[in-house]
C-alpha positions in Angstrom: 8.8 -69.7 5.8 5.5 -68.2 5.9 4.5 -65.5 8.6 1.9 -66.5 10.8 -1.2 -64.1 10.8 -0.8 -62.6 14.0 3.2 -61.9 12.7 1.6 -60.2 9.7 -0.7 -58.2 11.5 1.5 -56.9 13.8 4.0 -55.9 10.7 0.8 -54.4 9.1 -0.4 -52.0 12.3 3.3 -50.8 12.4 3.5 -49.8 9.4 0.3 -47.8 9.7 1.4 -46.3 13.1 4.5 -45.1 11.1 2.6 -43.9 8.5 0.3 -41.9 11.0 3.3 -40.6 12.7 4.9 -39.6 9.4 2.1 -37.6 8.1 1.5 -36.1 11.9 5.2 -34.8 11.4 4.7 -33.4 8.0 1.2 -31.9 8.9 2.7 -30.3 11.7 5.3 -28.8 10.0 3.5 -27.4 7.2 1.2 -26.1 9.8 3.7 -24.0 11.5 5.0 -22.6 8.3 1.8 -21.5 7.2 1.4 -19.8 10.5 5.1 -18.4 10.2 3.9 -17.1 6.4 0.4 -15.8 7.6 2.6 -13.9 10.5 4.7 -12.2 7.6 2.3 -11.3 5.0 -0.2 -9.5 8.2 3.2 -7.9 9.4 4.0 -6.9 5.7 0.6 -5.1 5.1 0.5 -3.6 8.8 3.7 -1.8 7.5 2.3 -1.3 4.3 -0.7 0.2 6.5 1.2 2.9 8.4 3.3 4.3 5.6 0.2 4.6 3.8 -1.3 6.0 6.8 1.5 8.6 7.4 1.7 10.0 3.6 -2.3 10.7 4.1 -3.8 8.2 2.5 -6.2 7.0 4.8 -8.6 4.8 3.1 -5.8 2.9 1.5 -4.3 2.7 4.9 -7.9 1.6 6.4 -8.4 -1.3 3.8 -4.1 -2.5 4.5 -4.9 -2.7 8.3 -8.4 -4.0 7.4 -6.3 -7.2 4.8 -3.7 -7.4 8.2 -6.7 -8.1 11.0 -8.3 -10.7 8.6 -4.8 -12.7 8.6 -4.1 -12.1 12.5 -7.7 -11.1 14.0 -6.9 -10.5 17.1 -3.7 -8.2 17.2 -4.8 -5.5 18.9 -2.4 -3.3 17.7 -3.6 -4.1 14.1 -7.2 -3.0 15.5 -6.2 0.0 17.4 -4.5 1.1 13.9 -7.2 0.8 12.0 -9.5 2.6 14.1 -6.9 5.2 14.3 -7.0 5.5 10.1 -10.7 5.2 10.0 -10.7 8.1 12.1 -8.1 9.9 9.7 -10.7 9.3 7.1 -13.9 10.3 8.2 -15.1 7.0 8.9 -16.1 7.9 13.1 -19.0 5.4 13.1 -16.7 2.6 11.7 -13.4 3.8 14.2 -15.8 3.4 17.1 -17.1 0.0 16.1 -13.8 -1.0 15.9 -12.5 0.7 19.5 -15.9 -0.7 21.0 -14.3 -4.2 19.9 -11.1 -3.7 21.5 -12.7 -2.0 24.9 -15.2 -5.1 25.4 -11.5 -7.1 26.0 -9.7 -4.7 28.0 -11.1 -1.4 28.9 -8.1 -0.1 30.9 -6.5 0.3 27.3 -5.3 3.8 27.5 -4.4 3.6 23.7 -8.0 2.8 22.7 -9.6 4.8 25.2 -8.0 8.2 23.7 -8.7 7.1 20.7 -12.5 6.9 21.4 -12.3 10.3 23.5 -11.0 11.9 20.2 -13.9 9.8 17.7 -16.5 10.8 20.3 -15.2 15.2 19.8 -15.3 14.8 16.2 -18.7 13.7 16.1 -19.3 16.4 18.8 -20.3 14.3 21.5 -17.8 16.0 24.0 -19.3 15.0 27.6 -19.0 11.2 26.9 -15.4 11.9 25.1 -14.1 13.2 28.7 -15.0 9.8 30.2 -12.6 8.2 27.9 -10.2 10.7 27.9 -9.7 10.0 32.1 -9.9 6.3 31.1 -6.8 6.8 29.0 -5.1 8.9 31.6 -5.3 6.6 34.0 -4.9 3.0 31.6 -2.8 0.8 31.0 -0.2 1.7 28.2 2.1 -0.3 26.4 5.0 2.0 25.9 5.9 5.4 27.5 2.9 4.9 30.2 4.0 8.3 31.8 4.8 10.2 28.7 1.6 9.5 27.2 -0.4 10.2 30.4 1.0 13.5 30.4 -0.2 13.9 27.1 -3.5 12.8 27.1 -3.8 15.2 30.5 -3.0 18.1 28.4 -4.9 17.4 25.3 -7.9 16.8 27.7 -7.4 20.3 29.2 -7.2 21.7 25.3 -10.6 20.1 24.9 -12.0 21.3 28.4 -10.4 25.1 27.9 -12.4 25.1 24.7 -16.1 24.2 26.2 -17.5 27.2 27.9 -19.0 25.2 31.0 -16.2 23.3 31.6 -14.4 26.1 34.2 -14.8 24.0 37.1 -13.4 20.1 35.0 -10.6 22.6 33.8 -9.6 23.5 37.2 -9.3 20.3 38.6 -7.2 19.0 35.8 -4.6 22.0 36.1 
């Protein structure tokens, strides 16, 4: 018994559709596996960067955070950590560029505004830094918003107290 040409076509088409479905499922599985492995690797590099920063190996921490960001580009926690390490390593221009990227996406990021204020103070741009401290005080914080706002306000008060020409601003903050 021979198959008709239309029956043979349907059988071949069915096999092609089945093969396409199997390849799609395999591709989806592999993509999810790769994504999971990438997240694990970026988290490992981030943790390594955190420990290197805590140990005072700031340049090495910068490299680890950059590596983590290469894998997971949009992670703001990684970007903030990179900026913090760049500041600690004395790379204020790089830290400012990193923080500008964060603040372009979210100008209310309290932690990024605080770091930017610190970068500007280190560069001797105190007047400009004060506005970032204010943004940090009124900004959004991921954890312990009230506690962080209070710490930032006291840091700002210390900064203003060190300035001889900002007594009125100091009184306003107090």
